[in-house]
C-alpha positions in Angstrom: -0.1 0.1 0.1 2.8 2.1 0.9 4.7 1.7 -2.5 0.8 2.4 -4.2 0.6 5.5 -2.2 4.6 6.7 -3.5 3.9 5.8 -7.2 0.6 7.7 -7.1 1.7 10.7 -5.4 5.1 10.9 -7.2 2.9 10.9 -10.9 0.7 13.8 -9.1 3.9 16.1 -8.0 5.6 15.7 -11.3 2.4 16.9 -13.0 2.1 19.8 -10.5 5.5 21.0 -11.1 5.0 21.0 -14.6 6.2 17.8 -15.7 9.9 16.9 -18.1 10.6 17.1 -21.4 9.8 13.8 -23.3 13.3 13.6 -24.8 16.3 14.3 -23.8 18.5 16.4 -25.9 22.5 16.2 -26.4 24.5 17.4 -23.3 27.3 18.9 -25.4 29.9 19.2 -22.3 32.5 21.6 -22.6 35.4 21.5 -20.2 36.4 25.4 -19.4 39.3 24.8 -16.9 40.9 22.2 -14.7 43.0 22.9 -11.6 44.4 21.1 -8.6 44.2 22.0 -5.1 45.4 20.2 -1.8 43.4 17.1 -1.5 41.2 17.6 -4.9 41.0 18.4 -8.3 38.4 20.9 -9.8 36.9 20.6 -13.2 34.9 23.8 -14.3 32.5 23.2 -17.0 29.3 23.9 -18.8 26.5 21.7 -20.5 23.0 22.0 -22.0 20.3 20.8 -19.8 17.9 21.7 -22.6 18.5 22.6 -26.4 20.2 26.2 -26.2 19.9 26.2 -22.3 23.6 26.1 -20.6 24.3 25.5 -17.3 27.5 25.9 -15.3 28.7 23.6 -13.0 32.2 22.3 -11.2 33.4 18.8 -10.6 35.5 18.0 -7.5 37.5 15.0 -7.2 39.5 13.7 -4.4 42.9 13.2 -5.0 44.3 10.0 -3.7 41.0 7.8 -3.5 40.3 5.2 -6.0 38.1 5.6 -8.8 35.0 5.8 -9.6 34.1 7.8 -6.9 30.6 8.3 -5.4 29.4 11.5 -6.4 26.9 14.1 -4.9 25.1 16.7 -6.9 25.6 19.9 -4.8 23.0 22.6 -5.1 23.3 26.1 -3.6 20.5 28.4 -2.2 19.8 32.1 -2.7 23.1 33.9 -2.7 26.0 33.9 -5.0 25.2 30.6 -6.7 27.6 27.8 -7.1 30.8 29.7 -6.6 29.7 30.0 -3.1 29.8 26.1 -2.6 33.2 25.5 -4.2 35.5 27.9 -2.4 35.3 30.8 -4.8 35.0 34.3 -3.0 33.1 37.3 -4.4 35.9 38.7 -6.5 36.6 35.4 -8.3 39.3 34.1 -5.9 40.2 31.3 -4.1 39.3 30.9 -0.2 40.2 28.5 2.3 38.3 29.6 5.2 34.8 28.0 4.2 32.5 31.3 5.3 29.1 32.2 4.7 25.8 30.2 5.1 27.1 27.5 2.4 30.5 27.0 4.2 31.8 25.7 0.9 29.7 22.4 1.5 31.2 21.2 -2.4 34.4 21.2 -0.6 33.5 19.6 2.4 31.8 16.7 0.4 35.1 15.9 -0.9 36.8 16.0 2.4 34.4 13.0 3.1 35.4 11.2 0.1 32.8 12.0 -2.1 33.1 13.6 -5.6 31.0 16.8 -5.7 29.3 18.1 -8.7 28.2 21.5 -7.9 25.8 23.0 -10.4 24.4 26.6 -10.8 20.5 26.8 -10.5 18.7 28.6 -13.0 18.5 32.1 -12.2 21.2 32.2 -9.6 24.6 33.1 -10.2 25.8 33.3 -13.8 22.5 32.1 -15.1 20.9 35.5 -14.3 19.1 38.0 -16.8 21.4 41.0 -17.4 19.2 43.4 -15.7 19.6 41.6 -12.5 23.2 40.7 -12.9 23.7 44.1 -12.8 22.4 44.7 -9.4 25.3 42.6 -7.8 26.2 39.0 -7.4 23.7 38.1 -4.4 20.6 39.5 -6.4 18.8 36.4 -7.6 16.6 36.3 -10.9 13.7 34.1 -9.7 11.3 36.8 -10.4 10.8 37.1 -13.5 12.1 33.6 -14.5 10.0 31.6 -12.0 6.8 33.7 -12.9 7.4 33.0 -16.8 7.5 29.4 -15.6 4.3 29.4 -14.2 2.7 31.3 -17.1 3.8 28.3 -19.1 2.1 26.0 -16.9 5.3 24.9 -15.2 7.5 25.8 -12.2 10.8 27.0 -11.4 11.5 23.7 -9.0 10.3 21.7 -12.0 13.1 23.6 -14.1 15.6 23.1 -11.5 15.0 19.6 -10.6 15.1 18.8 -14.6 18.8 20.2 -14.4 19.5 17.7 -11.5 18.1 14.7 -13.4 20.4 16.1 -16.5 23.2 16.3 -14.2 23.0 12.6 -13.2 22.7 11.9 -16.9 26.3 13.5 -17.2 27.7 11.8 -14.4 26.6 8.7 -16.1 29.2 9.6 -19.0 32.3 9.8 -16.5 34.0 6.8 -16.2 35.7 8.3 -12.7 32.4 8.7 -11.1 30.2 5.6 -10.1 26.6 6.4 -11.4 25.3 3.6 -9.1 26.2 5.7 -6.2 24.8 9.1 -6.4 23.6 11.4 -3.7 22.3 15.1 -3.6 22.5 17.9 -1.3 21.6 21.3 -0.9 20.9 24.4 1.6 17.6 26.4 1.4 16.6 26.6 -2.2 19.2 24.2 -2.8 17.5 21.7 -0.1 13.8 22.5 -1.9 15.6 21.1 -5.2 17.3 18.4 -3.4 14.1 17.2 -1.9 12.0 17.2 -5.0 14.7 15.6 -6.8 15.1 12.8 -4.7 11.6 12.2 -4.3 11.3 12.1 -8.1 14.7 10.2 -9.6 15.2 7.0 -7.5 18.8 7.0 -9.1 19.5 9.6 -6.1 20.2 6.9 -3.5 21.0 9.1 -0.6 19.8 12.8 -0.1 21.0 15.6 2.6 18.2 18.5 3.0 19.7 21.4 4.6 17.7 24.5 5.7 14.2 23.5 3.9 12.4 20.3 5.7 9.5 21.9 7.0 5.7 22.5 6.4 4.2 24.5 3.7 1.5 25.7 6.1 4.4 26.9 8.8 6.9 28.6 6.2 6.2 28.8 2.5 2.2 29.7 3.2 2.9 31.6 6.4 5.3 34.2 5.7 6.8 35.8 2.0 9.1 33.5 0.4 10.6 33.6 -2.9 8.4 32.9 -5.9 10.4 30.0 -6.6 9.0 28.0 -3.7 5.3 27.9 -5.1 4.0 24.8 -6.7 0.2 25.7 -7.7 -2.1 22.9 -5.9 0.3 21.3 -4.2 -1.4 21.4 -0.8 -4.7 19.7 -2.2 -2.4 16.5 -2.4 0.7 16.6 -0.5 2.6 18.4 2.8 6.2 18.7 2.2 6.7 15.6 4.4 4.7 13.6 2.1 7.0 14.6 -0.6 9.8 13.5 1.7 8.4 10.3 2.1 8.7 9.6 -1.6 12.3 9.2 -1.1 11.6 6.4 1.5 13.4 3.7 2.1 16.4 5.4 0.5 18.6 7.2 3.2 17.4 10.9 3.7 19.2 13.3 6.2 17.5 16.7 7.2 19.0 19.5 9.4 17.8 22.8 10.4 19.1 25.8 13.1 17.1 26.3 16.1 17.0 30.0 15.2 15.9 29.7 11.5 13.7 32.6 10.9 12.0 31.5 7.9 11.4 27.8 8.5 10.4 27.4 12.0 12.3 24.9 14.1 8.7 23.5 15.4 7.6 22.6 12.1 11.2 21.2 11.0 10.9 18.9 13.8 7.0 18.2 12.9 8.0 17.4 9.4 10.5 14.9 10.5 8.5 13.2 12.9 5.9 12.4 10.1 8.7 11.3 7.4 10.1 9.0 10.2 6.7 7.2 10.3 7.1 6.5 6.5 10.3 5.1 7.1 9.0 3.1 9.7 6.3 1.3 7.3 9.1 0.6 5.0 11.1 -1.0 7.8 13.8 1.3 7.3 13.8 3.7 10.3 17.7 4.1 10.4 17.7 5.3 6.9 16.4 8.9 8.0 18.2 11.3 10.5 17.6 14.9 11.6 19.9 17.2 13.3 18.7 20.6 14.7 21.8 22.6 15.6 22.5 25.8 17.2 22.2 28.6 14.5 20.4 30.2 12.2 19.7 29.4 8.2 22.8 28.4 7.1 24.5 24.9 6.2 25.8 23.0 9.1 26.8 19.4 7.9 28.6 18.3 11.3 26.1 14.9 11.1 24.7 15.0 7.4 27.8 14.9 5.7 29.0 11.6 7.5 25.6 10.1 7.2 25.6 11.1 3.3 29.1 9.4 3.0 28.1 6.5 5.0 25.1 6.0 2.7 27.0 6.1 -0.2 29.4 3.8 1.2 32.7 5.8 1.1 
């Protein structure tokens, strides 16, 4: 019965976010730069997620560990974009101190033995319109882009999730990466994308959601959020914990700060408790865990990254 529920709700969620293209277009990847750092190699590349729609990404692979490496798709939240995950400051220079609310979690993933594929979400970073780009690095272009998606009967969540699915397609072309051991992780808007991506694509074997798993009721519906968070009609079918339940019994880790102002901690705990019940039905209660840390809306990773590494059998 639980599996039938998942199958039906997964199809409905896919419909609500606007669906995906029927045919996958060529990825046309191009490597832009390869550099070595202490402990890892970083490749900067672009690829097409749809015809004529390019995405920027970085591949970070650990040096000294045998290939093929388990890979984790890393998705930033609102802010400067993917550079903030891979050790690049706001002037384009290298950094080593892991500051900010992302705390360079792509590099942290490599330090835990994972290959990190950090992607630029649509409307963040270099994937913004020119007018928005002129307003500064931290200004996102979710509006008007997400509004345009709604006019087409689609959603920004759907567009970004499809980018993740195409990223996994790209991982499958790389012999140094193990396409059977793929995880996904992200903070805030990246956590949104992680949750929906793992719910819809079983190729994602483990997920780490930071600063998102909550309830629509207490967060998205109760305060002003970016337009990219909204899926028309979803509350007629599911709460956030129901979407998270579609990941079961695959490993799932959730974290949130006890002073997060936009994802209230009480609802973070409540949502996790509901997800836990789904995992119990599947006899996989140990496959879902949560950490509430002392902090605000930021990436933490103290327990989540070891969980992810273990789930992908590093």
